[in-house]
C-alpha positions, 0 to 999 in steps of 0.5 A: 278690146278697142284702143283709147285716143291716148293710145293712138297718141302714144303710138304716133309720138313712139315713132315720129319719123313714120307718122304725122308727128314730124310734119307738126314737129317741123311747123312748132319747131320753127316757132319754138325757135323763135320763143323764149328759153322758158314758154308756159303753153295753154295745153301739153304737147303730148297729152298722153305723156303729161297724163300718165306723168300726173298732169291733170287740167285744173287750177293750180298746174302749170306745163312749161316748155323749156328749150336746153342746148345740145351737147357738152360744156363750152369750154375755153382753151387752156392758155398755157403749155399744154398739148391739145389732147390735155386742154380738157376742151373736148369731151367735157360734159356736164354731170346733168341730164339736158332734162334736168336742167331744163327742169331746174330752169323751170324751178327757178323760174316759178319759185311759187311752183314745184316740178312734178314731171318732166318729158321731151317734146322735140329737138334740132341739131342745136337744142333739145325741147321738155316740157315741164309739169308744175304744181303749186302745193299751196293751192286750194285745188291741189290741197284738196287733190289726194293725189297731189297734196303731197307736193305741198309739204316742206320736206318736196320743197326744191325737188328739182335742183335736189335731184328728186324728180324722175330725170334728177334719180335717173341721173343719180343712179336711184333706177338700180338697187342692189349688186354694183349700186352699193356707193350710190346711196344715200348719195354719192358725195357721202361715200366720198367718191369726188373727183374719182 
């Protein structure tokens, strides 16, 4: 059976260092570093990944590239008596993944749209770049689409902020079910696990 064009694109992105994607990324990131943190793009950088996550080239759908700085939390040095190991400066990481943070920033920039999904497009030593697919649930072309019109319902408002996207569900521990996950549903907070 013949492979589709999307299959060849997917294979190239699986191993960027072994394909022509590495040279493309090297050129692109020089431009991306000079841009803002949230930039709307004309076409998805990874068309195969975007389409598998629900992207369609139609009105009411936008793709945004978001840059998020890498690494743990930046915390100031504690000024009172502590030994350096107890100052809470090193190895303090956020409770959200960088992808979730990127989705939230895109959602805040475009308040009339909802985050459908997102995917990784590149990284260097300082930043990670994700492309976020945004959908306007009240656009007539989206309302007519039986595969996308669910996103316009009121219960899907603020999907990214409430951890309802794929990256958000992963961070909340919703990828696994059954034994060992008794305290993840309906949420970690509802089980009194805050601060433990």
